[in-house]
C-alpha positions in Angstrom: 132.9 39.8 96.0 132.7 43.2 97.5 129.6 44.7 99.0 128.7 47.8 97.0 125.2 48.3 98.5 126.4 49.6 101.9 128.4 52.6 100.6 125.6 53.6 98.2 122.9 53.4 101.0 125.1 55.6 103.2 125.5 58.1 100.4 121.8 58.1 99.7 121.0 58.5 103.4 123.5 61.3 103.7 122.1 63.0 100.6 118.5 62.6 101.9 119.5 64.0 105.3 121.1 67.0 103.6 118.0 67.6 101.5 115.8 67.3 104.5 117.9 69.7 106.5 117.9 72.2 103.6 114.1 72.0 103.3 113.6 72.4 107.0 115.9 75.5 107.0 113.9 76.9 104.1 110.6 76.3 105.9 112.0 77.9 109.1 113.3 81.0 107.2 109.9 81.3 105.4 108.0 81.1 108.8 110.3 83.7 110.4 109.8 86.0 107.4 106.0 85.7 107.7 106.1 86.4 111.4 108.3 89.5 110.9 106.0 90.7 108.0 102.9 90.3 110.2 104.5 92.2 113.0 105.6 95.0 110.7 102.1 95.3 109.1 100.7 98.8 109.6 97.5 99.1 111.6 94.8 101.7 111.8 92.8 102.2 115.0 89.7 104.1 115.7 88.0 104.6 119.1 84.6 106.2 119.9 83.6 107.2 123.4 80.5 109.0 124.7 78.2 109.3 127.7 75.5 107.0 126.2 75.2 104.4 123.4 72.0 103.0 121.9 72.3 100.1 119.5 69.4 99.1 117.3 70.2 95.5 116.3 67.3 95.4 113.8 68.8 98.3 111.7 72.4 98.0 112.9 72.4 101.6 113.9 74.8 102.8 116.6 74.0 106.2 118.2 76.4 107.8 120.6 75.2 110.8 122.6 76.8 113.2 125.1 80.5 114.2 125.0 81.2 112.1 121.9 84.8 111.7 120.9 86.4 109.8 117.9 90.1 109.2 118.0 91.9 107.8 114.9 95.6 107.0 114.4 97.2 105.9 111.1 100.4 107.8 110.5 98.6 110.8 111.9 96.7 111.5 115.1 93.2 112.8 114.7 90.3 113.6 117.1 86.7 114.7 116.6 84.3 115.8 119.2 80.5 116.4 118.9 77.3 116.2 121.0 76.0 113.2 118.9 77.5 110.6 116.5 76.0 107.8 114.5 78.3 105.0 113.4 78.1 102.4 110.6 80.5 99.5 110.9 81.8 97.1 108.3 80.1 93.6 108.3 83.0 92.2 110.3 82.8 95.2 112.7 86.5 95.8 112.3 86.2 99.1 110.5 84.1 102.3 110.7 82.6 102.6 107.3 80.9 106.0 108.1 80.6 108.2 111.1 78.3 111.3 111.2 78.8 113.8 113.9 76.0 116.2 114.6 75.9 119.7 116.1 78.9 121.8 116.6 81.8 119.5 115.6 85.5 120.1 116.4 88.2 118.3 114.6 92.0 118.3 115.2 94.7 116.4 113.4 98.5 116.4 113.3 99.4 115.2 109.8 102.0 112.6 109.0 105.3 114.2 107.8 105.3 115.3 104.2 108.3 114.7 101.7 110.3 117.4 103.5 109.5 116.0 106.9 107.1 118.8 107.8 104.0 118.1 109.9 100.9 120.3 109.9 98.6 121.0 112.8 94.9 121.5 111.7 92.2 122.6 114.1 88.8 122.8 112.4 85.1 123.0 113.2 81.7 123.0 111.6 78.4 124.2 112.8 76.1 121.5 111.3 77.9 118.2 111.0 80.9 116.2 110.0 81.2 113.0 108.1 84.2 110.6 108.6 84.9 107.7 106.3 87.6 105.3 107.5 88.1 103.4 104.2 88.8 106.6 102.3 90.3 108.4 105.4 88.3 111.6 104.7 86.6 114.1 107.0 84.0 116.5 105.6 83.1 119.5 107.8 79.7 120.9 106.7 78.0 124.2 107.5 80.1 127.2 108.7 83.3 125.2 108.3 86.6 126.7 109.6 90.1 125.5 109.7 93.4 126.9 111.2 96.5 125.3 109.6 99.9 125.8 111.0 103.3 124.1 110.9 104.2 121.9 113.9 107.0 123.7 115.6 106.4 126.9 113.6 106.6 130.3 115.0 102.9 131.2 115.0 102.3 131.3 111.2 98.8 130.1 110.4 96.3 130.0 107.6 92.7 130.7 108.7 90.2 129.2 106.2 86.4 129.4 106.1 84.0 127.8 103.7 80.7 126.1 103.2 82.4 122.7 103.3 86.0 121.6 104.1 87.1 118.1 103.2 90.4 116.8 104.6 91.8 113.7 102.8 94.1 112.2 105.4 95.5 109.6 102.9 96.7 112.2 100.3 97.2 115.1 102.8 94.9 117.3 100.7 92.2 119.8 101.8 89.3 120.8 99.6 87.2 123.9 100.4 83.9 124.9 98.9 83.5 128.8 98.7 86.8 129.4 100.4 87.9 132.5 102.2 91.5 132.5 103.5 93.5 134.8 105.8 97.1 134.4 106.7 98.8 135.8 109.8 102.5 136.0 110.2 104.1 137.5 113.3 106.5 140.4 112.6 109.9 140.4 114.2 110.9 143.6 116.0 
């Protein structure tokens, strides 16, 4: 009589080992893929600085005063300055839901490149206030709003816009103006 169990057990063990190695390789590839995806995930950051901060824990009101500055980056670089800012954070405190800047507000942004690779430089201001929303990526400049829009690397061409309210949508790269008045200046070549 011949022993037929031994070769079958070796074959079964070899097949089991191959299946185990294949499964381990799949798990490894999946984990590496997740790690790469997490590292490649886009982030948005916002930072607020000022001379003073008062936090009312009962109302969850955060009031920044004196030389207030908001800096935001998310495919674009934006900065807002004002004498006073109030901030409302998300429940997890990982996002600015709404920021209101009071007094003379200055706002500057260099947009992300458009479809043609062109970036715009926008310098704007408002006399009353500005409202920034991080979830919608919008900035509303209210009261005597002004904006100068030029092409980054351009030769001085600029559009000067005034209005009652100017809203910049940083996600869609659109600007909305209430009661607009626009002037364009182009330098002449000699």
